Backbone as CSV, one residue per row, in Angstrom:
resi,resn,N_x,N_y,N_z,CA_x,CA_y,CA_z,C_x,C_y,C_z
1,UNK,25.955,8.304,29.648,25.954,8.288,28.357,27.267,7.186,27.934
2,UNK,26.724,6.276,26.949,28.305,5.676,26.523,28.430,6.251,25.261
3,UNK,29.571,6.833,24.831,30.023,7.451,23.203,30.458,6.218,22.880
4,UNK,30.302,6.723,21.307,30.654,5.225,20.190,30.794,5.674,19.392
5,UNK,32.327,5.293,19.371,33.300,5.769,18.360,34.328,4.650,16.989
6,UNK,34.659,3.813,18.047,35.091,2.535,17.489,34.702,1.352,17.242
7,UNK,34.279,0.825,16.003,33.303,-0.335,15.711,34.602,-1.717,16.212
8,UNK,34.095,-2.683,16.992,34.975,-3.594,17.647,35.359,-4.279,16.238
9,UNK,36.343,-4.812,16.399,36.734,-5.695,15.360,36.051,-7.204,15.035
10,UNK,35.124,-7.457,16.346,34.520,-8.515,16.102,33.532,-8.476,15.326
11,UNK,32.955,-6.973,15.098,31.996,-6.977,14.147,32.421,-5.790,13.158
12,UNK,33.233,-5.540,13.176,33.748,-5.071,11.832,33.935,-6.081,10.746
13,UNK,34.886,-7.289,11.295,34.770,-8.769,10.236,33.478,-9.010,9.196
14,UNK,32.028,-8.881,10.296,30.930,-8.975,9.629,30.089,-8.202,8.764
15,UNK,30.489,-6.882,9.211,30.232,-5.454,8.522,30.818,-5.564,7.206
16,UNK,31.989,-5.698,7.517,32.811,-5.464,5.897,32.105,-6.952,4.956
17,UNK,31.997,-8.377,6.053,31.615,-9.260,4.881,30.124,-8.822,4.123
18,UNK,29.137,-8.238,4.770,27.775,-7.584,4.295,27.969,-6.807,3.608
19,UNK,29.251,-5.829,3.312,29.047,-4.907,2.225,29.989,-5.776,1.011
20,UNK,30.679,-6.386,1.466,31.423,-7.336,-0.129,30.413,-7.721,-0.708
21,UNK,29.301,-8.970,0.120,28.294,-9.296,-0.344,27.265,-8.474,-1.398
22,UNK,27.240,-7.291,-0.274,26.308,-6.277,-1.478,27.135,-6.024,-2.905
23,UNK,28.259,-5.822,-2.762,28.845,-5.540,-4.165,28.713,-6.531,-4.586
24,UNK,29.108,-7.603,-4.156,29.009,-9.189,-5.455,27.771,-9.078,-6.481
25,UNK,26.393,-8.543,-5.044,25.315,-9.042,-5.867,25.327,-7.956,-6.941
26,UNK,25.394,-6.287,-6.693,25.511,-5.107,-7.613,25.845,-5.530,-8.609
27,UNK,27.099,-6.273,-9.071,27.946,-6.871,-9.851,27.070,-7.649,-11.031
28,UNK,26.541,-8.588,-9.821,25.767,-9.328,-10.825,24.152,-9.040,-10.772
29,UNK,23.933,-7.736,-10.813,22.652,-7.282,-11.176,21.550,-7.901,-10.316
30,UNK,21.720,-8.251,-9.121,20.933,-8.773,-8.048,20.360,-7.854,-7.153
31,UNK,19.450,-7.070,-7.342,19.387,-5.642,-6.830,18.812,-6.262,-5.536
32,UNK,17.974,-7.227,-5.263,17.316,-7.690,-3.859,18.249,-8.264,-2.926
33,UNK,19.167,-8.520,-3.153,20.433,-9.286,-2.763,21.640,-7.968,-1.847
34,UNK,21.474,-7.155,-3.534,22.467,-6.124,-3.008,21.729,-5.496,-1.842
35,UNK,20.131,-4.572,-1.793,19.806,-4.232,-0.671,19.681,-4.992,0.232
36,UNK,19.635,-6.028,0.159,19.255,-7.179,1.787,20.504,-6.895,1.991
37,UNK,21.715,-7.116,1.689,23.172,-6.545,2.523,23.454,-5.480,2.708
38,UNK,23.177,-4.322,2.571,22.799,-2.640,2.491,22.402,-3.166,3.860
39,UNK,21.397,-3.656,3.873,20.645,-3.550,5.048,20.661,-4.157,6.221
40,UNK,21.645,-5.531,6.501,22.169,-6.025,7.177,23.563,-5.072,7.726
41,UNK,24.141,-4.605,6.694,25.511,-4.056,7.058,25.026,-2.960,7.870
42,UNK,23.881,-2.140,8.064,23.085,-0.748,8.264,22.754,-1.620,10.069
43,UNK,22.496,-2.724,10.151,21.913,-2.939,11.181,22.989,-3.347,11.843
44,UNK,24.363,-3.840,11.896,25.568,-4.044,12.053,26.513,-2.644,12.403
45,UNK,25.744,-1.319,11.576,26.621,-0.304,11.957,26.066,0.759,12.722
46,UNK,24.863,0.742,13.142,24.347,1.689,13.086,24.870,2.109,14.783
47,UNK,25.067,1.364,15.550,25.997,1.738,16.882,26.598,3.117,16.465
48,UNK,27.649,3.003,15.281,29.068,3.651,15.031,28.805,4.246,14.084
49,UNK,29.477,5.694,14.274,29.133,6.969,13.164,29.493,6.884,12.289
50,UNK,31.258,6.314,12.018,31.558,6.327,10.958,30.588,5.326,9.556
51,UNK,30.800,4.311,10.356,30.465,3.055,9.242,28.646,3.296,9.227
52,UNK,27.960,3.784,10.323,26.241,4.067,9.895,26.453,5.182,8.673
53,UNK,27.457,6.213,8.847,26.933,6.916,7.929,27.414,6.518,6.271
54,UNK,28.264,5.806,6.269,29.112,4.890,5.711,27.485,4.266,4.970
55,UNK,27.110,3.507,5.711,25.649,2.554,4.963,25.116,3.357,4.401
56,UNK,24.635,4.711,4.924,23.080,5.940,4.747,24.089,5.822,3.280
57,UNK,25.501,6.650,3.069,25.986,7.171,1.915,25.430,5.895,0.740
58,UNK,25.714,4.639,1.045,25.778,3.372,-0.024,23.952,3.054,-0.105
59,UNK,23.110,3.392,0.807,22.167,3.591,0.754,21.144,4.164,-0.405
60,UNK,22.265,5.749,-0.475,21.548,7.002,-1.092,22.000,6.498,-2.515
61,UNK,23.095,5.957,-2.724,23.752,5.869,-4.269,22.979,4.881,-4.814
62,UNK,22.366,3.785,-3.944,21.496,2.702,-4.339,20.595,3.436,-5.016
63,UNK,19.495,4.136,-3.910,18.423,5.150,-4.629,18.437,6.294,-5.749
64,UNK,19.558,6.499,-5.870,20.042,7.547,-7.180,20.124,6.500,-8.397
65,UNK,20.865,4.901,-8.442,21.028,4.629,-9.449,19.626,3.984,-9.477
66,UNK,18.732,3.817,-9.103,17.431,2.880,-8.863,16.389,4.158,-9.718
67,UNK,17.054,5.374,-9.477,15.584,6.740,-9.637,15.012,6.751,-8.808
68,UNK,15.121,6.059,-7.675,13.924,6.224,-6.498,13.852,7.564,-5.401
69,UNK,12.989,8.401,-5.834,12.959,9.223,-5.049,12.633,9.314,-3.718
70,UNK,11.626,8.187,-3.294,11.681,8.169,-1.923,12.731,7.930,-1.413
71,UNK,13.781,6.826,-1.912,14.881,6.855,-1.146,15.938,7.563,-0.681
72,UNK,15.920,8.333,-2.164,16.860,9.139,-1.788,16.423,10.166,-0.900
73,UNK,15.183,10.861,-0.970,14.576,11.702,0.318,14.965,11.371,1.551
74,UNK,14.560,9.868,1.545,14.647,9.457,3.075,16.009,9.100,3.425
75,UNK,16.841,9.258,2.795,18.194,8.748,3.372,19.011,10.313,3.607
76,UNK,18.448,11.433,2.985,19.086,12.214,3.261,19.325,12.729,4.833
77,UNK,17.973,12.852,5.714,17.969,12.974,6.749,18.781,12.168,7.576
78,UNK,18.891,10.894,7.407,19.751,9.649,8.138,21.219,10.087,7.446
79,UNK,21.768,10.953,6.364,23.193,10.697,6.271,23.488,12.368,7.446
80,UNK,22.181,12.813,7.518,22.190,14.255,8.917,22.747,14.011,10.017
81,UNK,21.561,13.118,10.386,21.312,12.847,12.131,21.634,11.602,12.621
82,UNK,22.130,10.213,11.215,22.543,9.145,12.319,23.813,8.978,12.710
83,UNK,24.591,9.642,11.994,25.699,9.594,12.823,25.859,10.114,14.319
84,UNK,25.119,10.924,14.405,25.024,11.832,16.277,24.290,10.954,16.769
85,UNK,23.390,10.331,16.447,22.615,9.414,16.763,23.517,8.066,17.520
86,UNK,24.690,7.413,16.578,25.256,6.523,16.840,26.746,7.010,18.002
87,UNK,26.907,8.297,17.724,27.758,8.768,18.825,27.278,8.463,20.137
88,UNK,25.844,9.703,20.338,25.734,9.203,21.996,24.809,7.922,21.926
89,UNK,24.712,6.799,20.932,24.269,5.650,21.549,22.941,5.664,21.523
90,UNK,21.968,6.483,20.998,20.425,6.415,20.728,19.637,5.981,19.429
91,UNK,20.484,5.065,18.946,19.844,4.421,17.890,18.514,3.450,17.920
92,UNK,17.947,3.318,16.978,16.839,2.295,17.287,17.473,1.088,16.784
93,UNK,17.949,-0.101,17.896,18.322,-1.312,17.281,17.737,-1.842,16.378
94,UNK,17.938,-2.535,15.474,17.227,-3.711,14.491,17.094,-2.919,13.050
95,UNK,16.942,-1.344,13.067,15.815,-1.062,12.164,17.232,-0.862,10.557
96,UNK,16.715,-1.307,10.041,17.104,-1.612,8.801,17.729,-0.425,8.040
97,UNK,17.201,0.780,8.214,17.979,1.827,7.463,17.131,2.122,6.232
98,UNK,16.433,1.616,5.587,15.824,2.185,4.221,14.925,3.197,4.775
99,UNK,14.443,3.884,3.471,13.213,4.802,3.668,11.914,3.974,4.084
100,UNK,11.524,2.986,3.742,10.542,2.157,4.002,9.999,1.935,5.442
101,UNK,10.805,2.059,6.132,11.146,1.694,7.269,11.148,3.366,8.556
102,UNK,10.810,3.727,8.959,10.323,4.970,9.798,11.608,4.784,10.530
103,UNK,12.620,6.156,10.429,14.164,6.000,11.190,14.228,5.896,12.558
104,UNK,13.450,6.050,13.217,13.473,5.963,14.973,12.481,5.012,15.400
105,UNK,11.893,3.759,14.304,11.273,2.027,14.720,12.511,1.072,15.304
106,UNK,12.309,0.718,16.050,13.052,-0.547,16.640,12.488,-1.694,15.979
107,UNK,13.759,-2.736,15.388,12.807,-3.806,14.884,13.595,-4.538,15.594
108,UNK,13.068,-5.916,15.599,13.658,-7.420,16.024,15.008,-7.580,14.946
109,UNK,15.981,-7.876,15.826,17.265,-8.133,15.446,17.313,-9.930,14.921
110,UNK,18.058,-9.839,13.340,18.104,-10.888,12.778,18.806,-11.888,13.992
111,UNK,18.743,-13.495,14.123,18.945,-14.159,15.260,20.824,-14.179,14.773
112,UNK,21.437,-14.011,13.735,22.949,-14.245,13.517,23.386,-12.627,13.974
113,UNK,22.964,-11.832,13.407,23.286,-10.647,13.776,23.129,-10.209,15.239
114,UNK,22.501,-10.461,16.136,22.311,-10.490,17.361,23.262,-11.161,18.099
115,UNK,23.591,-12.199,17.267,24.746,-12.860,18.096,26.240,-11.977,17.885
116,UNK,26.389,-11.564,16.626,27.341,-10.535,16.086,27.873,-9.465,17.473
117,UNK,26.450,-9.118,17.403,26.749,-7.318,18.381,26.220,-7.876,19.739
118,UNK,26.308,-8.910,20.565,25.814,-9.503,21.657,27.035,-8.531,22.806
119,UNK,26.727,-8.034,23.602,27.645,-7.191,24.355,28.459,-5.913,23.984
120,UNK,27.696,-5.816,22.600,28.316,-4.173,22.363,27.435,-3.692,22.315
């Protein structure tokens, strides 16, 4: 079993860009783009516990701002268990992290993110 802790710099650069783009979209009140970039940040982060939990925290705050009970309730268990699953390397790759997708469902990686994650 491979334990994951430190996100490689080659992934971190793209992860941080997705978070920046999410914040820019939020400032422009473009909720769709804000959420899209949070989902992409989640895909990149899910193998590393600190970053994985940070994205779920951002998703929870998004749900609170939207007064979306489903998203709020869906993020709570992800915050509790997501980091542990990341640490031991048992995350469902490609999962976008929102409450609209079962937490354990593997999804196809977007091609650009697959290239970023290749070999990690």
